[in-house]
C-alpha positions as CSV (number, residue, x, y, z in Angstrom):
1,M,-4.8,7.0,-52.0
2,D,-3.2,6.1,-48.7
3,M,-4.4,3.5,-46.2
4,E,-5.9,6.0,-43.8
5,T,-8.1,7.6,-46.5
6,E,-9.3,4.2,-47.7
7,T,-10.2,3.3,-44.2
8,K,-12.3,6.5,-43.8
9,L,-14.0,5.9,-47.1
10,S,-14.8,2.4,-46.2
11,R,-16.3,3.4,-42.9
12,W,-18.3,6.1,-44.6
13,W,-19.6,3.7,-47.2
14,V,-20.6,1.2,-44.4
15,K,-22.5,3.9,-42.5
16,F,-24.1,5.2,-45.8
17,K,-25.4,1.7,-46.6
18,R,-26.7,1.2,-43.1
19,Y,-28.5,4.6,-43.2
20,T,-29.9,3.8,-46.6
21,R,-31.2,0.4,-45.6
22,R,-32.8,1.9,-42.5
23,S,-34.4,4.7,-44.5
24,I,-35.8,2.3,-47.0
25,L,-37.3,0.1,-44.2
26,I,-38.9,3.1,-42.5
27,F,-40.3,4.3,-45.9
28,F,-41.9,0.9,-46.6
29,F,-43.2,0.5,-43.1
30,L,-44.8,3.9,-43.2
31,G,-46.2,3.1,-46.6
32,F,-47.6,-0.2,-45.3
33,L,-49.3,1.6,-42.3
34,L,-50.8,4.1,-44.7
35,F,-52.1,1.3,-47.0
36,V,-53.7,-0.4,-44.0
37,R,-55.3,2.9,-42.8
38,I,-56.8,3.7,-46.2
39,F,-57.8,0.3,-47.4
40,L,-58.1,-2.1,-44.5
41,F,-58.6,-0.9,-41.0
42,Q,-59.8,2.2,-39.2
43,I,-60.1,3.0,-35.5
44,Y,-63.0,5.2,-34.6
45,S,-64.2,6.7,-31.3
46,I,-68.0,6.8,-30.8
47,Q,-69.6,10.3,-30.4
48,G,-72.9,10.4,-28.5
49,N,-75.2,7.6,-27.3
50,S,-77.3,6.8,-30.3
51,M,-76.0,3.2,-30.2
52,Y,-76.5,2.7,-26.5
53,P,-76.5,0.2,-24.8
54,T,-74.3,-1.6,-27.4
55,L,-71.9,1.3,-27.7
56,E,-71.5,4.3,-25.4
57,H,-70.0,7.7,-25.9
58,G,-66.3,7.2,-26.1
59,S,-66.4,3.6,-27.0
60,V,-63.7,2.6,-29.5
61,V,-64.5,0.5,-32.5
62,F,-62.2,-1.3,-35.0
63,V,-63.6,-1.0,-38.5
64,W,-62.8,-3.4,-41.4
65,K,-62.7,-1.5,-44.7
66,G,-61.8,-4.3,-47.1
67,G,-64.2,-4.3,-50.1
68,F,-66.0,-1.1,-49.0
69,A,-66.2,2.1,-50.9
70,I,-62.8,3.7,-51.4
71,S,-62.4,6.9,-53.4
72,A,-59.1,7.9,-54.8
73,K,-57.9,10.3,-57.5
74,F,-55.2,9.3,-60.0
75,F,-54.2,11.8,-62.7
76,G,-57.4,13.7,-62.2
77,T,-59.6,10.7,-62.5
78,E,-61.7,9.6,-59.5
79,L,-61.8,5.8,-58.9
80,L,-64.5,4.2,-56.7
81,Y,-64.3,0.6,-55.7
82,T,-66.9,-1.1,-53.6
83,D,-67.8,-4.8,-53.2
84,P,-68.7,-5.1,-49.5
85,E,-70.1,-8.0,-47.6
86,I,-72.8,-6.5,-45.5
87,N,-75.1,-8.7,-43.4
88,K,-78.2,-7.9,-41.4
89,L,-77.5,-6.6,-37.9
90,D,-73.9,-5.7,-38.7
91,L,-72.6,-2.4,-37.2
92,V,-71.3,-0.2,-40.1
93,L,-69.4,3.0,-40.3
94,F,-70.8,5.4,-42.9
95,V,-70.6,9.0,-44.0
96,S,-73.8,10.9,-43.0
97,E,-75.6,13.6,-45.0
98,Q,-73.7,16.1,-42.9
99,D,-70.4,14.5,-43.9
100,E,-69.8,13.0,-40.5
101,L,-68.6,9.5,-39.7
102,V,-71.4,7.6,-37.9
103,V,-72.0,4.0,-36.7
104,K,-75.4,2.4,-37.0
105,R,-76.9,-1.1,-37.3
106,V,-78.0,-2.7,-40.5
107,I,-81.7,-3.5,-40.2
108,G,-82.7,-3.9,-43.9
109,L,-80.9,-5.2,-46.9
110,P,-81.4,-4.4,-50.6
111,G,-84.5,-6.1,-51.9
112,E,-86.2,-6.6,-48.5
113,F,-89.6,-5.2,-47.6
114,Y,-89.6,-3.2,-44.4
115,S,-92.4,-1.9,-42.2
116,I,-92.0,0.3,-39.1
117,E,-95.4,0.7,-37.4
118,G,-96.7,0.5,-33.9
119,G,-93.2,0.6,-32.4
120,R,-92.2,-2.6,-34.2
121,V,-89.8,-3.3,-37.1
122,L,-90.8,-5.9,-39.6
123,I,-88.7,-7.2,-42.4
124,D,-90.5,-9.2,-45.1
125,S,-93.6,-9.3,-42.9
126,T,-91.7,-10.9,-40.0
127,E,-90.9,-8.9,-36.8
128,L,-87.2,-8.5,-36.5
129,L,-85.7,-10.2,-33.4
130,E,-83.6,-7.5,-31.7
131,N,-82.2,-9.1,-28.5
132,Y,-79.6,-6.3,-28.2
133,L,-82.4,-3.7,-27.4
134,P,-83.7,-3.1,-23.9
135,K,-87.1,-4.8,-23.3
136,G,-90.0,-2.6,-24.3
137,T,-88.0,-0.5,-26.8
138,Y,-90.4,1.5,-29.1
139,T,-89.2,2.2,-32.6
140,S,-90.9,5.4,-33.9
141,E,-92.0,5.7,-37.5
142,P,-90.0,7.5,-40.2
143,S,-90.5,11.2,-40.2
144,T,-90.4,13.6,-43.2
145,S,-86.7,14.0,-43.6
146,I,-85.2,17.5,-43.5
147,F,-81.8,16.0,-44.2
148,I,-82.4,14.9,-47.8
149,N,-84.2,17.9,-49.2
150,R,-81.0,19.0,-50.9
151,H,-80.8,18.6,-54.7
152,N,-79.2,15.4,-55.8
153,S,-78.9,13.9,-52.3
154,P,-77.6,10.3,-52.5
155,F,-79.8,9.3,-49.6
156,L,-83.3,8.0,-50.4
157,A,-86.4,9.1,-48.4
158,M,-88.3,6.3,-46.8
159,D,-91.9,5.8,-45.7
160,K,-93.5,3.7,-43.0
161,Q,-93.1,0.7,-45.3
162,G,-91.6,-0.1,-48.6
163,R,-89.0,-2.2,-50.5
164,I,-85.4,-1.3,-50.2
165,P,-84.0,-0.7,-53.7
166,P,-80.7,-2.2,-54.9
167,G,-77.6,-0.5,-53.5
168,Y,-79.4,0.9,-50.4
169,Y,-79.5,-0.1,-46.7
170,L,-81.9,0.6,-43.8
171,L,-79.8,1.7,-40.8
172,L,-81.0,2.3,-37.3
173,G,-79.4,3.2,-34.0
174,D,-79.9,0.9,-31.0
175,N,-81.0,3.8,-28.8
176,R,-84.1,4.3,-30.9
177,Q,-85.6,7.2,-28.9
178,Y,-82.4,9.3,-29.3
179,S,-81.0,8.2,-32.6
180,T,-80.9,10.1,-35.8
181,D,-80.9,7.4,-38.4
182,S,-82.6,6.2,-41.6
183,R,-86.0,7.3,-40.2
184,S,-84.7,10.9,-40.5
185,F,-82.1,10.9,-43.2
186,G,-83.4,8.1,-45.4
187,L,-82.0,4.8,-46.8
188,V,-78.2,4.9,-47.1
189,P,-76.4,4.2,-50.4
190,V,-73.7,1.6,-50.4
191,E,-71.0,4.0,-51.5
192,K,-71.5,6.0,-48.3
193,I,-70.7,2.9,-46.1
194,K,-67.0,2.8,-45.3
195,G,-66.6,-0.3,-43.2
196,K,-67.9,-2.9,-40.8
197,V,-67.3,-2.9,-37.1
198,I,-65.4,-6.1,-36.1
199,F,-64.4,-5.3,-32.5
200,Y,-65.3,-2.7,-29.9
201,F,-64.7,-1.8,-26.3
């Protein structure tokens, strides 16, 4: 092998290593972004005004998904992991009965006794302080749900009052008069909640 051939091979090898390293870095970077998107964060644009005045149509929210329900299939087996930290008045992203992503506010937690009567929301016999609502907001009572009449629906119908069972949450929109929420589709199972809003604009 002459000197010229060795030089060409050497240059080719250097370029090959550079290309390989770059490809590996891009692969891992894209994999990292995919991991973040699936397991950690999601950006979502609000549709409608059911959360007005807190969120308006077109508002952008950043959702933390760590610990929330994540479903994945490996070798034909579906895995579901959920261990969320959900607090009262949190804004959460969940999958509705119509399989749409929706943001609502957590009003009642598992084990709490709720009552929605006379335009007021009471939790464990105490009226809920909702400073984020316009003064004079009237919260209508739950209606007979047409959304959860399907067989084996994971949502749980609610009455004017009752105790929230383990694994379920009472979710309401801030724009009470124009919000389709737990008063219509029932209490929301934890596995339908996909994340918690941590920032919005």
